N, C-alpha and C positions, 0 to 999 in steps of 0.2 A: 374380856371380851367374848361375845357370842362368835363360838364355831360353826359356820353356815357349810362345811364342806359337804360334798356327798358322803354318805356313808354305805358300804359294800357289803353284803353278805359274805360270810366268810369261805363259802364254796365259790361264788362268783369272782371274788377277789383273789383265789388261788387259782381258778380257771383262767382268769385274763394273765395273770403272770405267766403260766405255763404255755401260752397259746393255745388254750383249748378252744373247742366251738361254742359259743355262748348266743343264746337267743333272748332277745329282750321281748317282755310280755306287758302290755298295759294293764292297769289295775281298773279304769273305768267299767271294764265288764263286770268287775268285781262288786263295785259299789252303785253303778247306775245304769249296767247293761241287762242285767239279769235280775229275776226277783228271788227274793230269798224263801228258801234255804238253797236252792239251786246254785245261785253265785259262788259261794265257797266251794260246793262240790266240782262245779266246773273249772273254777280256777285251778283247783288241785290237778283236775284232769289234763288240764291245758300243759302244767309242769310235766304230769307223767308222760303225756305225748312228745314233749320236747327231749326227755331222759331216754324214752325209748327209741329215738331215731338218731341218739349218739351225741346230743349237744346238753349243755346245761342251762336251765331256763334261771331268766333274771327277772323277775316280775318287777316292775318299778311304781313306786307310789310315796306319799309322806305321811310319816308318823310321828305326830307332837311336833310339827314343824322340821322336821329331820327328812330330807331327801334320801330314800333308799334305793340302792340298786340291789335286788336280789332280797325281796321281803321273806322273811321265814314264816313258818305256819301260824304263828302267834300274831303277827302284824296283819299276816292276810285275813285271819278270822277278824282281828279288829276291824279292819275297812270293811269288811263283808257284813259286820252285823250292828255297827254303830251309826247311829242315825246323825245326820247332817255333816257327812263325809263331804268335803268341798270337791267339785269338778275341776280339775286345773289343766289350763292351757298354758302354754309357756310363759303368757304375760302374768300369771298368777302365781308364780312358782317364788318369787321373791317375797311377796307381799304374805303368801301363806308360811312360809319359812320363819318369816319375823314376828308373826303373829300366832305362831305356835298351832299351826291348824292340822287337822288328819285330811288327807287329800287322795284323789285317785287322778292318776295323769291319763290325759287323753292321749289320741293319736300324736297330736303335735309334740305335746310334751313329751311324751315317751319318746318319741324319734330324737328330740333335740338332747336329752339325758343320757339315752343310749350312745348316740354317737360322742357326745363329750366324754363317755366314760369307755370309749373305744371298743363298741360293740357295733358290729356292722350289719346284723340281721334282726329284722323286729318281725315278729307274728301278731296279725290282728284279726279283726273278723271283717269290717267295710270301713272305708276311709269316710271323713266328712267331705262336704264339697259345696257346691254352689246349690242354694235352697231355691226351690219354685218362687216365682214372683221376685227373683233376687233383682231383676230390672228396677224393681219400685223400692224395694226393702233393702239393697245391697247386702244382704244376708249370704255369706259365705264364711265356710269354716276356716279358722287359722291353719288346719291340716295343710290346706294347699300351699299358703307362702312359706310355711316351715319347711314342707318338704322341699320346695325350691331352694332352700341354702342349706340343706342338711344331709350331707352325704350317707345315707342309711339305705338300705334295701328291705322295702316292705312287702310283705308276703299277704294278700287279702283277696278277698272275693268280691273285688271291684268296689264301688262306693255304694253308700245304703240306698236301696231303691225308692227310698221315701223323697230323695233329693232331686235336682234336675241332671241326670247323668250325662246327657250331651254337651250340656254348658260345662259342666265339671271336667270332662275330658277336653274340650276347648281352652279352659284355664289351665289345665297341667301342660298342654302343648305350649300356650302362650308363655309359662313359666318354666321351660325347660326342664319337665321332668320325666324321665323315659317311661313309659308303659310297656310291658311285655307281656301276652297271655301265656300260660303254662299250658302247653300242648292245645293250644286254642288260639285261632285269630278273631276272635269274638270276645267282647268283653264282658265278663259276667254280670247278672244283676241282684249279687248279694242272696236273696232267698230264692232268685229262679237262676236257672243256668245261663241263659243269654240275656243279658241287657240290651240288646237292639242296635250296637255299634260294632264296628270293624275295629281292629288293631293292626297296624303295620308290621307289627313284629311278635315272634313267639319264641319260647325256648322250649326243648323237649326232654331236658333232664335237670337235675340239681347241679350237674357237673357244668352244663351248658349255660345256666344261670351265673354260677360262679365263674365262668369264664368271663362273662358281660361284666362282673364287678372288678375282675383283675384287669381289663382292659380300660376300664374308667379309672382305676386308680393308677395305672402305667400312663394314660394320657395326661393326667393332671390339668384338664381342661374343663371339667365337668363337676362343680360343686353340689349338684342338687341329686335327689333320690332316684332309685330304680325302684318301682312297683312292679310287682310279679302278681298277675291277677289270675287267681287260681279258680277257676268255675267248680261248682258242684256238678257230679254225675247228674245226668237227667232223671233218674230213677230216685234221688235223694234231695230233689229241690222241692220248693212249696209249689202245692199245685198253682199254675198260673192264672187260672182262672179264678181261684179263690184269692190268690194275691193281687190282682187287679181290681177285684171287687173291694176287698179290704182296705187298699191304699186310696180309693176315691172316698170311702167313707170315712177314714181317719183324716183325710185332708178337710173334709167338709166339717170334720168336728173341730181340727185345730181353729176354723175361722170363728166358729160358732163359740167357741171357749176364750179365744183371743189369746191362744197360746203363740209365743214368737221367741226368737233368740235360741239360746242353747238348751232351752226347755222343750223344742220340737223334736228334737230326736228320741229324748226317753219318752216323751208321749206317745210317738206314733209307735215306737217300739211294744210299749205297754199295750197299746189297742190292738195290736197286731197278735198279741199274746193272748189277750182275753177273747178277740173276735175269733180266731182261728181255733180257739178251745186248745191251746198249748201247741197246736203244729208249728207255728213259726220258731217257738222256743225250742223245738226239736231241732229244725233246721239250723237254728243259729249256734247251737252247740255242735252238730256235723261241721259247719262252716269253720269254727275256731279251732277244733281239733284237726281238722284235714290242713288248715294253714299253720298250725303249730308244728307238724309233723314233717312238711315241707319245707318249713323254714329252717327247721334244723338239718335236714338233708343238705339244704344248700350251705349253712353255715359249716358243715361237717367237709363239704367239698371244697369250700373256701380256705379253710383252716389246713387243710392239706398242703395246698401250694402258698401258704403265709408263713414265714418266722415268727417266733415269738415277738412280743412289743420288749422294747428295752427298759420302759418305764412302766411300772406297773402300780396298783393301790398300794398304800402302805398297811401292813397289820399292826395295828395297837391291842393292848391286853382288853381294851373294852369291846373290840369288834374289829372292823377294817374302816377306814377312811380316806377319802381320796387325799393323794398327795401330789397332785399333778399329773395326773393319768395322760400320757401323750400317745397311747396304743392307737395303732391305725385303725380307723373306721372301717376299713375294708375288710377286716379279717372276721371271721364269725366270734 
């Protein structure tokens, strides 16, 4: 009988057993979010940023149908350089595993897998959300519903500015997902510092963010995610006028080319890259590296106040596989 358990990288398995801070990282940025060869370089830089701030990176993806928490460099290289890597949301995981696919996990899938593995902090660039014209198309990212039922902390730069940001914030409120700004009461706009919307709450330090997570765990009444929205400094953002012009042109091209569904985001990100002559790519890289660093700092602060889990992934001669991890998702 085929074994569909989650496989853990050796370093991640040991860190979870020891109660060390761990940060989940997605793999869609490797396979779908950045152009080659920058994608592999940036994937490695993300892991370096996590390590430099005291945590263990756990990049999540699927290799040959095997769901891996803590991809090694060879596996990262495979997902970064192979054509036809599937983009996996939560709904796709079982089918991809059964058919032996290579796949990169989205925010939704990475969040769900990380929480199941006992990892409580996840670094990404920007969330998916409600698409423009959603009133007609009903096009909304699975990220939102998954975050509503997943006790994970997501450090991001808001939602991608190609989406309907206001509608996304309304949906997050309806779904009971907490959104706090990091040292800001304004919601960031991914490529730009200010997305144009106020926030009710902010935290001023990794320790304060960790205290929010501890309170959520202690209350045991909130099953949903906490989003820590980390804006770029003004001097590191994409020029707002260039951003607005590029976005308008890109949206017009979507309609002309008939691009819909999950192809919209990679199409628009690629358009931003070409139309801004690489400026948006540089900003995108700054975003994810800053978020990886902050996520690691939060994970370190959270781990300092949380005891190691009593159940951890089992180690085998072939590597590490899940044996019923029940680690608390609130720890780093």
